[in-house]
Residue frames relative to the residue before (quaternion, step in Angstrom):
aa qw qx qy qz dx dy dz
M 1.0000 0.0000 0.0000 0.0000 0.00 0.00 0.00
V 0.0375 -0.7838 0.6199 -0.0070 3.55 -1.01 0.92
F 0.3021 -0.7363 0.5791 0.1768 3.50 -1.28 0.48
E 0.2619 -0.7073 0.6359 0.1641 3.52 -0.99 0.92
I 0.0980 -0.7753 0.6238 0.0097 3.56 -0.74 1.14
A 0.0105 0.8019 -0.5957 0.0445 3.60 -0.53 1.18
Q 0.2236 -0.7506 0.6113 0.1140 3.55 -0.73 1.14
L 0.0610 -0.8087 0.5841 -0.0336 3.57 -0.66 1.21
T 0.1205 -0.7480 0.6488 0.0702 3.53 -0.98 0.96
I 0.2175 -0.8067 0.5459 0.0628 3.50 -0.71 1.23
K 0.5682 -0.5986 0.4478 0.3439 3.55 -1.08 0.77
D 0.6035 -0.5530 0.4294 0.3816 3.58 -1.17 0.63
G 0.8331 0.2103 -0.1829 0.4778 3.53 -0.96 0.93
E 0.6334 0.5493 -0.3211 0.4404 3.60 1.28 -0.01
D 0.3697 0.7705 -0.4658 0.2296 3.59 1.26 0.07
A 0.6623 0.4978 -0.3123 0.4648 3.61 0.89 -0.86
A 0.6524 0.5064 -0.3111 0.4703 3.59 1.00 -0.81
F 0.6294 0.5187 -0.3333 0.4729 3.58 1.01 -0.80
E 0.6880 0.4907 -0.2937 0.4468 3.57 0.74 -1.05
A 0.6450 0.5077 -0.3234 0.4707 3.62 0.98 -0.79
G 0.6564 0.5036 -0.3063 0.4708 3.60 0.97 -0.83
A 0.6463 0.5057 -0.3241 0.4706 3.58 0.98 -0.83
K 0.6332 0.5166 -0.3460 0.4609 3.61 0.96 -0.74
K 0.6545 0.5042 -0.3191 0.4644 3.62 0.92 -0.83
A 0.6907 0.5071 -0.2881 0.4275 3.55 1.10 -0.70
V 0.4112 0.7359 -0.4699 0.2618 3.63 1.18 -0.23
P 0.6812 0.4790 -0.3290 0.4452 3.69 0.80 -0.82
L 0.5644 0.5801 -0.3968 0.4330 3.64 1.13 -0.50
F 0.6870 0.4512 -0.2761 0.4982 3.58 0.94 -0.87
Q 0.6330 0.5592 -0.3458 0.4088 3.62 0.92 -0.85
R 0.7528 0.3816 -0.2219 0.4882 3.59 1.03 -0.73
A 0.4691 0.6973 -0.4279 0.3326 3.58 1.25 -0.08
K 0.5444 -0.6143 0.4593 0.3394 3.58 -0.98 0.81
G 0.8629 0.1452 -0.1303 0.4662 3.54 -0.88 1.03
C 0.5128 0.6288 -0.4371 0.3882 3.59 1.23 0.08
L 0.1916 -0.8089 0.5531 0.0552 3.54 -0.77 1.14
G 0.7768 -0.2200 0.1409 0.5730 3.58 1.23 -0.20
M 0.0656 -0.7883 0.6103 0.0429 3.54 -1.32 0.38
R 0.0124 0.7794 -0.6262 -0.0160 3.50 -1.26 0.44
V 0.2438 -0.7376 0.6078 0.1645 3.54 -1.24 0.41
E 0.1238 -0.7859 0.6046 0.0377 3.54 -0.88 1.03
R 0.2275 -0.7671 0.5860 0.1280 3.57 -1.14 0.67
S 0.4932 -0.6680 0.4851 0.2742 3.54 -1.00 0.92
I 0.3984 -0.6953 0.5424 0.2522 3.57 -0.97 0.81
E 0.7160 0.4611 -0.2573 0.4566 3.58 0.85 -0.96
H 0.7846 0.1392 -0.0564 0.6015 3.57 1.11 -0.75
P 0.1857 -0.8719 0.4405 0.1058 3.56 0.37 1.24
Q 0.5920 0.5494 -0.3756 0.4546 3.60 1.25 -0.15
N 0.6440 0.5013 -0.3164 0.4835 3.58 1.31 -0.14
Y 0.0568 -0.7771 0.6268 -0.0095 3.52 -0.90 1.04
T 0.1956 -0.7405 0.6264 0.1450 3.53 -1.32 0.40
L 0.1922 -0.7393 0.6377 0.0991 3.54 -0.84 1.08
I 0.0400 -0.7808 0.6234 0.0011 3.54 -0.85 1.01
V 0.0032 0.7945 -0.6056 0.0439 3.56 -0.60 1.14
E 0.2722 -0.7498 0.5877 0.1356 3.56 -0.92 1.00
W 0.0515 -0.7990 0.5981 -0.0355 3.55 -0.69 1.19
E 0.5529 -0.5728 0.4797 0.3687 3.56 -1.24 0.44
T 0.8077 -0.0057 0.0403 0.5881 3.59 0.93 -0.88
V 0.6171 -0.5087 0.4301 0.4189 3.61 -1.21 0.28
E 0.6316 0.5431 -0.3355 0.4399 3.62 0.98 -0.80
D 0.5885 0.5597 -0.3863 0.4374 3.63 1.02 -0.60
H 0.6904 0.4368 -0.2739 0.5074 3.57 1.04 -0.74
M 0.7943 0.3995 -0.1966 0.4132 3.56 0.48 -1.27
V 0.7421 0.3616 -0.2204 0.5196 3.58 1.10 -0.56
H 0.7735 0.3862 -0.2162 0.4537 3.55 0.49 -1.22
F 0.7415 0.3893 -0.2547 0.4834 3.64 0.72 -0.95
R 0.6894 0.4993 -0.3099 0.4234 3.61 0.76 -0.94
N 0.7106 0.4196 -0.2525 0.5052 3.61 1.15 -0.48
S 0.5690 0.6230 -0.3701 0.3888 3.60 1.26 0.16
A 0.6157 -0.5173 0.4513 0.3870 3.52 -1.36 0.29
D 0.6132 0.5560 -0.3574 0.4326 3.58 1.08 -0.60
F 0.6038 0.5215 -0.3644 0.4803 3.64 1.06 -0.59
Q 0.6484 0.5126 -0.3237 0.4606 3.58 0.94 -0.84
E 0.6390 0.5142 -0.3211 0.4734 3.57 1.05 -0.74
W 0.6126 0.5545 -0.3314 0.4555 3.60 1.05 -0.84
R 0.6940 0.4721 -0.2703 0.4716 3.52 0.91 -0.95
A 0.6200 0.5246 -0.3422 0.4725 3.58 1.10 -0.62
L 0.6634 0.5184 -0.3048 0.4452 3.59 1.00 -0.75
V 0.8401 0.1975 -0.0658 0.5009 3.60 0.88 -0.87
G 0.5085 0.7085 -0.4011 0.2804 3.60 1.13 -0.47
G 0.6450 0.5485 -0.3083 0.4337 3.55 1.08 -0.73
T 0.6491 0.5130 -0.3067 0.4707 3.57 1.27 -0.32
F 0.5401 0.6446 -0.3979 0.3666 3.62 1.21 -0.27
A 0.3317 -0.7277 0.5712 0.1849 3.57 -0.96 0.94
A 0.7774 0.0637 -0.0077 0.6257 3.57 1.25 -0.51
P 0.6215 -0.5249 0.3940 0.4277 3.60 -1.18 0.34
P 0.5505 -0.6142 0.4506 0.3415 3.61 -1.03 0.70
Q 0.2681 -0.7168 0.6181 0.1798 3.56 -1.17 0.67
V 0.0403 -0.8405 0.5367 -0.0624 3.56 -0.41 1.29
H 0.1034 0.7517 -0.6490 0.0555 3.51 -1.14 0.81
H 0.3637 -0.7177 0.5519 0.2192 3.57 -1.28 0.25
T 0.0990 -0.7817 0.6140 0.0469 3.55 -1.15 0.75
T 0.1365 -0.7202 0.6628 0.1529 3.49 -1.41 0.14
V 0.5829 -0.5998 0.4146 0.3586 3.54 -1.17 0.52
A 0.2054 -0.7760 0.5896 0.0894 3.54 -0.83 1.07
L 0.7887 -0.0202 0.0448 0.6128 3.56 1.15 -0.68
D 0.0315 -0.7844 0.6194 -0.0007 3.56 -0.82 0.93
G 0.2296 -0.8365 0.4896 0.0883 3.55 -0.22 1.30
F 0.7529 0.3556 -0.2217 0.5074 3.60 1.20 -0.13
């Protein structure tokens, strides 16, 4: 299991549009090969900054299967216009889980 961590900076005044687009995109992730779940978090200190966290079975499920799909294109169509900068994306895996 891996986590896609995407740091998203949203244009001023576009937060509601981003959140609405992200909500519409939930089914795109739900049906994606290897997607185990997703959530969007918003920074308290910097409310224009969001973090998309997607749990994938493998990196390939994200980088190959999803990124090359029509659903990825739809995701970007729903939210891409709200981005103030390109997303910064990396992958993680759990090194220690204390609970």
